[in-house]
Every structure is written in structure tokens, then in C-alpha cells.
Backbone as CSV, one residue per row, in Angstrom:
resi,resn,N_x,N_y,N_z,CA_x,CA_y,CA_z,C_x,C_y,C_z
1,MET,-2.448,-3.038,-82.555,-3.498,-4.011,-82.760,-4.825,-3.266,-82.830
2,SER,-5.651,-3.641,-83.776,-6.956,-3.005,-83.872,-8.032,-4.055,-83.669
3,SER,-7.972,-4.677,-82.556,-8.888,-5.725,-82.170,-10.322,-5.218,-82.134
4,LYS,-11.230,-5.978,-82.730,-12.643,-5.619,-82.697,-13.448,-6.873,-82.433
5,THR,-14.626,-6.670,-81.893,-15.536,-7.788,-81.674,-16.323,-8.019,-82.944
6,ALA,-17.181,-9.015,-82.905,-18.039,-9.296,-84.045,-18.913,-8.085,-84.379
7,SER,-19.242,-7.287,-83.373,-20.067,-6.102,-83.609,-19.242,-4.928,-84.131
8,GLY,-17.928,-5.111,-84.254,-17.066,-4.075,-84.803,-16.603,-3.031,-83.807
9,GLN,-16.841,-3.244,-82.531,-16.417,-2.268,-81.530,-14.910,-2.341,-81.334
10,PRO,-14.221,-1.181,-81.395,-12.768,-1.195,-81.187,-12.425,-1.488,-79.726
11,LEU,-11.505,-2.414,-79.520,-11.138,-2.827,-78.167,-9.704,-2.452,-77.825
12,HIS,-9.097,-1.631,-78.629,-7.709,-1.221,-78.447,-7.586,-0.325,-77.221
13,THR,-6.713,-0.720,-76.268,-6.497,0.086,-75.059,-5.256,0.958,-75.168
14,GLY,-4.372,0.636,-76.116,-3.134,1.387,-76.257,-1.975,0.804,-75.467
15,ILE,-2.214,-0.282,-74.758,-1.146,-0.973,-74.029,-1.008,-2.351,-74.670
16,GLY,0.089,-2.524,-75.423,0.277,-3.703,-76.262,0.069,-5.029,-75.568
17,VAL,0.670,-5.210,-74.398,0.570,-6.495,-73.711,-0.879,-6.786,-73.310
18,ILE,-1.608,-5.779,-72.894,-3.013,-5.963,-72.509,-3.864,-6.228,-73.746
19,ASP,-3.628,-5.476,-74.821,-4.369,-5.707,-76.061,-4.133,-7.123,-76.575
20,SER,-2.903,-7.591,-76.488,-2.573,-8.953,-76.914,-3.298,-9.990,-76.052
21,GLN,-3.337,-9.754,-74.749,-4.042,-10.677,-73.854,-5.544,-10.682,-74.142
22,HIS,-6.110,-9.515,-74.414,-7.531,-9.461,-74.760,-7.786,-10.278,-76.026
23,GLN,-6.908,-10.139,-77.016,-7.063,-10.887,-78.260,-6.988,-12.386,-78.004
24,THR,-6.085,-12.808,-77.135,-5.968,-14.231,-76.806,-7.251,-14.739,-76.164
25,PHE,-7.852,-13.943,-75.280,-9.123,-14.326,-74.658,-10.166,-14.618,-75.737
26,PHE,-10.297,-13.705,-76.718,-11.290,-13.895,-77.777,-10.938,-15.074,-78.682
27,THR,-9.663,-15.339,-78.874,-9.244,-16.504,-79.659,-9.700,-17.794,-78.980
28,ILE,-9.500,-17.883,-77.678,-9.939,-19.072,-76.931,-11.461,-19.184,-76.983
29,LEU,-12.146,-18.076,-76.797,-13.605,-18.065,-76.843,-14.100,-18.555,-78.201
30,ASN,-13.434,-18.127,-79.268,-13.822,-18.559,-80.610,-13.567,-20.048,-80.831
31,LYS,-12.527,-20.598,-80.205,-12.297,-22.052,-80.288,-13.470,-22.799,-79.669
32,ILE,-13.947,-22.304,-78.535,-15.089,-22.938,-77.866,-16.322,-22.855,-78.755
33,ARG,-16.560,-21.677,-79.335,-17.715,-21.507,-80.233,-17.638,-22.465,-81.419
34,LYS,-16.455,-22.550,-82.019,-16.277,-23.406,-83.195,-16.574,-24.862,-82.853
35,LYS,-16.027,-25.334,-81.744,-16.272,-26.719,-81.314,-17.765,-26.958,-81.123
36,THR,-18.436,-26.005,-80.497,-19.867,-26.147,-80.224,-20.663,-26.183,-81.521
37,LEU,-20.356,-25.268,-82.438,-21.078,-25.217,-83.709,-20.859,-26.472,-84.545
38,GLU,-19.671,-27.063,-84.426,-19.370,-28.293,-85.155,-19.964,-29.519,-84.472
39,GLY,-20.522,-29.333,-83.274,-21.069,-30.460,-82.523,-19.989,-31.361,-81.968
40,ASP,-18.778,-30.845,-81.885,-17.635,-31.615,-81.394,-17.348,-31.216,-79.954
41,SER,-17.699,-32.081,-79.034,-17.494,-31.758,-77.620,-16.248,-32.431,-77.056
42,SER,-15.398,-32.980,-77.935,-14.250,-33.769,-77.477,-13.291,-32.995,-76.581
43,ASP,-12.950,-31.774,-76.935,-12.004,-30.997,-76.131,-12.668,-29.811,-75.442
44,LEU,-13.980,-29.805,-75.439,-14.713,-28.660,-74.919,-14.353,-28.333,-73.480
45,SER,-14.309,-29.327,-72.632,-14.015,-29.053,-71.218,-12.600,-28.497,-71.052
46,SER,-11.661,-28.940,-71.885,-10.299,-28.401,-71.765,-10.247,-26.946,-72.235
47,PHE,-11.034,-26.592,-73.261,-11.079,-25.198,-73.710,-11.755,-24.306,-72.667
48,ILE,-12.792,-24.824,-72.022,-13.468,-24.058,-70.971,-12.513,-23.842,-69.801
49,GLU,-11.754,-24.867,-69.457,-10.749,-24.715,-68.400,-9.670,-23.723,-68.836
50,GLU,-9.300,-23.772,-70.116,-8.287,-22.846,-70.635,-8.750,-21.395,-70.499
51,ILE,-10.010,-21.130,-70.828,-10.480,-19.743,-70.727,-10.554,-19.311,-69.268
52,HIS,-10.885,-20.232,-68.378,-10.913,-19.931,-66.945,-9.509,-19.557,-66.465
53,LEU,-8.537,-20.389,-66.772,-7.159,-20.131,-66.336,-6.586,-18.876,-66.990
54,TYR,-6.912,-18.678,-68.269,-6.394,-17.494,-68.952,-6.986,-16.216,-68.364
55,THR,-8.248,-16.273,-67.992,-8.890,-15.125,-67.355,-8.169,-14.762,-66.062
56,LEU,-7.856,-15.766,-65.248,-7.122,-15.526,-63.997,-5.765,-14.883,-64.279
57,TYR,-5.047,-15.436,-65.255,-3.729,-14.914,-65.634,-3.830,-13.460,-66.105
58,HIS,-4.767,-13.199,-67.005,-4.913,-11.854,-67.565,-5.262,-10.835,-66.486
59,PHE,-6.222,-11.174,-65.649,-6.626,-10.224,-64.608,-5.472,-9.927,-63.658
60,GLU,-4.702,-10.946,-63.312,-3.552,-10.720,-62.434,-2.542,-9.781,-63.099
61,SER,-2.249,-10.020,-64.371,-1.310,-9.160,-65.116,-1.794,-7.716,-65.137
62,GLU,-3.057,-7.554,-65.438,-3.635,-6.222,-65.537,-3.614,-5.513,-64.177
63,GLU,-3.970,-6.235,-63.130,-4.009,-5.642,-61.789,-2.615,-5.240,-61.304
64,ILE,-1.609,-6.040,-61.608,-0.232,-5.690,-61.229,0.192,-4.405,-61.937
65,MET,-0.109,-4.319,-63.229,0.231,-3.126,-64.000,-0.470,-1.898,-63.421
66,MET,-1.730,-2.050,-63.081,-2.501,-0.934,-62.531,-1.997,-0.541,-61.147
67,GLN,-1.612,-1.527,-60.355,-1.089,-1.240,-59.013,0.204,-0.440,-59.113
68,LYS,1.094,-0.856,-60.021,2.368,-0.150,-60.202,2.156,1.299,-60.622
69,ALA,1.101,1.542,-61.407,0.820,2.900,-61.884,0.017,3.706,-60.867
70,GLY,-0.476,3.044,-59.832,-1.247,3.749,-58.809,-2.657,4.111,-59.230
71,VAL,-3.292,3.250,-60.026,-4.672,3.508,-60.455,-5.541,3.710,-59.208
72,PRO,-6.227,4.850,-59.117,-6.931,5.177,-57.878,-8.101,4.260,-57.521
73,ASN,-8.778,3.696,-58.495,-9.924,2.840,-58.194,-9.604,1.364,-58.450
74,LEU,-8.394,0.975,-58.104,-7.947,-0.396,-58.340,-8.808,-1.416,-57.601
75,GLU,-9.179,-1.135,-56.371,-9.980,-2.103,-55.610,-11.327,-2.357,-56.279
76,GLU,-11.928,-1.317,-56.824,-13.184,-1.480,-57.567,-12.949,-2.365,-58.791
77,HIS,-11.854,-2.106,-59.500,-11.520,-2.880,-60.692,-11.299,-4.351,-60.325
78,LYS,-10.576,-4.593,-59.230,-10.331,-5.966,-58.774,-11.640,-6.671,-58.426
79,LYS,-12.560,-5.967,-57.809,-13.856,-6.548,-57.436,-14.632,-6.941,-58.687
80,ILE,-14.587,-6.094,-59.696,-15.250,-6.406,-60.967,-14.632,-7.661,-61.570
81,HIS,-13.308,-7.754,-61.541,-12.626,-8.954,-62.028,-13.061,-10.183,-61.233
82,GLN,-13.078,-10.080,-59.914,-13.441,-11.216,-59.068,-14.865,-11.688,-59.353
83,ASP,-15.779,-10.756,-59.541,-17.159,-11.121,-59.870,-17.210,-11.899,-61.181
84,PHE,-16.404,-11.469,-62.154,-16.377,-12.165,-63.443,-15.784,-13.561,-63.297
85,VAL,-14.719,-13.701,-62.533,-14.104,-15.016,-62.308,-15.136,-15.959,-61.691
86,GLU,-15.902,-15.465,-60.734,-16.945,-16.293,-60.121,-17.992,-16.704,-61.150
87,LYS,-18.344,-15.796,-62.060,-19.299,-16.102,-63.128,-18.727,-17.174,-64.055
88,VAL,-17.452,-17.043,-64.422,-16.807,-18.042,-65.281,-16.820,-19.407,-64.595
89,GLU,-16.501,-19.441,-63.309,-16.479,-20.706,-62.568,-17.867,-21.333,-62.508
90,GLU,-18.879,-20.515,-62.302,-20.258,-21.004,-62.271,-20.655,-21.579,-63.630
91,LEU,-20.341,-20.842,-64.691,-20.665,-21.305,-66.040,-19.886,-22.563,-66.398
92,LYS,-18.650,-22.633,-65.955,-17.814,-23.810,-66.222,-18.469,-25.059,-65.640
93,LEU,-18.922,-24.967,-64.407,-19.575,-26.107,-63.765,-20.866,-26.486,-64.475
94,LYS,-21.647,-25.510,-64.866,-22.900,-25.790,-65.569,-22.639,-26.463,-66.909
95,CYS,-21.608,-26.025,-67.614,-21.304,-26.594,-68.930,-20.851,-28.038,-68.824
96,ILE,-20.171,-28.367,-67.753,-19.726,-29.747,-67.555,-20.932,-30.644,-67.314
97,VAL,-21.895,-30.130,-66.575,-23.057,-30.919,-66.179,-24.144,-30.913,-67.242
98,GLU,-24.292,-29.823,-67.955,-25.425,-29.681,-68.857,-25.027,-29.874,-70.321
99,ASP,-25.653,-29.145,-71.239,-25.479,-29.435,-72.661,-24.756,-28.335,-73.430
100,GLU,-24.620,-28.581,-74.733,-23.868,-27.672,-75.593,-24.568,-26.338,-75.822
101,ASP,-25.910,-26.305,-75.706,-26.611,-25.022,-75.827,-26.148,-24.068,-74.735
102,LEU,-25.885,-24.621,-73.570,-25.405,-23.796,-72.468,-24.001,-23.266,-72.764
103,VAL,-23.203,-24.051,-73.465,-21.863,-23.591,-73.837,-21.980,-22.365,-74.739
104,GLN,-22.914,-22.391,-75.678,-23.130,-21.227,-76.549,-23.558,-20.024,-75.724
105,ASP,-24.472,-20.239,-74.791,-24.887,-19.146,-73.900,-23.693,-18.618,-73.109
106,MET,-22.839,-19.538,-72.661,-21.669,-19.144,-71.886,-20.745,-18.260,-72.717
107,THR,-20.457,-18.669,-73.943,-19.541,-17.880,-74.769,-20.128,-16.504,-75.064
108,ASP,-21.439,-16.445,-75.298,-22.086,-15.149,-75.532,-21.983,-14.259,-74.296
109,THR,-22.237,-14.845,-73.128,-22.161,-14.093,-71.871,-20.749,-13.593,-71.615
110,LEU,-19.760,-14.470,-71.797,-18.370,-14.085,-71.555,-17.926,-12.988,-72.511
111,GLU,-18.274,-13.143,-73.780,-17.875,-12.122,-74.748,-18.529,-10.781,-74.426
112,SER,-19.817,-10.795,-74.149,-20.528,-9.561,-73.839,-19.921,-8.867,-72.622
113,TRP,-19.663,-9.641,-71.567,-19.084,-9.054,-70.361,-17.697,-8.493,-70.654
114,PHE,-16.867,-9.271,-71.349,-15.481,-8.878,-71.596,-15.415,-7.617,-72.457
115,VAL,-16.241,-7.551,-73.496,-16.272,-6.368,-74.362,-16.694,-5.142,-73.556
116,ASN,-17.763,-5.266,-72.789,-18.232,-4.152,-71.964,-17.146,-3.716,-70.976
117,HIS,-16.472,-4.680,-70.377,-15.418,-4.384,-69.407,-14.254,-3.632,-70.068
118,ILE,-13.828,-4.096,-71.226,-12.722,-3.435,-71.932,-13.113,-2.000,-72.296
119,LEU,-14.300,-1.851,-72.876,-14.723,-0.537,-73.359,-14.968,0.462,-72.233
120,ASN,-15.468,0.006,-71.104,-15.877,0.937,-70.051,-14.956,1.003,-68.846
121,ILE,-14.320,-0.079,-68.481,-13.487,-0.101,-67.277,-12.002,-0.094,-67.642
122,ASP,-11.586,-1.056,-68.479,-10.165,-1.135,-68.841,-9.676,0.137,-69.515
123,LYS,-10.422,0.614,-70.495,-9.965,1.813,-71.210,-9.779,2.979,-70.245
124,ARG,-10.690,3.145,-69.300,-10.585,4.232,-68.325,-9.333,4.059,-67.465
125,ASP,-9.170,2.867,-66.883,-8.072,2.659,-65.943,-6.726,2.505,-66.638
126,LEU,-6.720,1.935,-67.833,-5.454,1.785,-68.548,-4.985,3.120,-69.130
127,GLU,-5.890,4.032,-69.350,-5.495,5.391,-69.740,-4.681,6.014,-68.603
128,TYR,-5.103,5.761,-67.378,-4.358,6.238,-66.213,-2.969,5.599,-66.190
129,VAL,-2.904,4.287,-66.483,-1.610,3.588,-66.515,-0.701,4.231,-67.558
130,LYS,-1.220,4.470,-68.765,-0.405,5.079,-69.827,0.120,6.447,-69.415
131,ASN,-0.689,7.207,-68.726,-0.309,8.569,-68.348,0.556,8.641,-67.098
132,ASN,0.651,7.546,-66.342,1.360,7.589,-65.060,2.440,6.523,-64.918
133,SER,2.871,5.946,-66.005,3.931,4.922,-65.932,5.225,5.456,-66.502
């Protein structure tokens, strides 16, 4: 998979299941963006909940894989994940209460964080997984 963001940054980690999960995250994020741009808020809350639940699922999968490989800075990685989950939960609540402009801000924030995380944290730690599994 040669997954890239809108800015063209390569997000390929070399671990198929993780790359596939990253792609699914961006697919859900794009559904939210599309709904917002169309002014259709009918399923917006369900998509926001979907990205929240998918984030939890993905992080758990990734952490289990890293634990099995003995990634040395796993606790740091888990803390970064937990901070992001808290951010998603905060944004989820704000989007329910506030307006669609906030949903756009949320998707931009989530994408920016996720891309940075993949490029700087996941690639580093998943390289360890590839070399030690």
C-alpha cells in the first residue's frame, strides 16, 4: 500500500495490517469531511463515533503488536495514543454540542495529528517490530 495524505506524504510503515488500519482511519475521516462539505449532518454523529471507536481498536492492535515485539519505548507510545484518544473524545463532545465548522476543524486536527504520529512515532517503533518479530 502506498498510502499518502492530501499533502502527498508517504504513510507506508511496511506492516500490512497497520497500513490497512491507517488507510481505514483516513477513509472514515474523509466520510466526515464529505458530509460536512455537503452540509449533510444526518449521520455525522455516527461517523464521529465510528472514528472514535476505530481509533481505540487501531491503537490496541498496534500496541499488542509492539508489545509482542518488545518495542523498548512502548509506554511512551501508549501515552501518546492515550493523549490522542482524549483529544478525540473532547472533539467528539464539542461537535455534538456545537456546529459543522467545528467538525471541519476536528477532521483537520485529527488528520494532522495522525499523519505526524505515523511519520514520526509509528514508523520508528514499527521498524523495531519488523526487525524483531
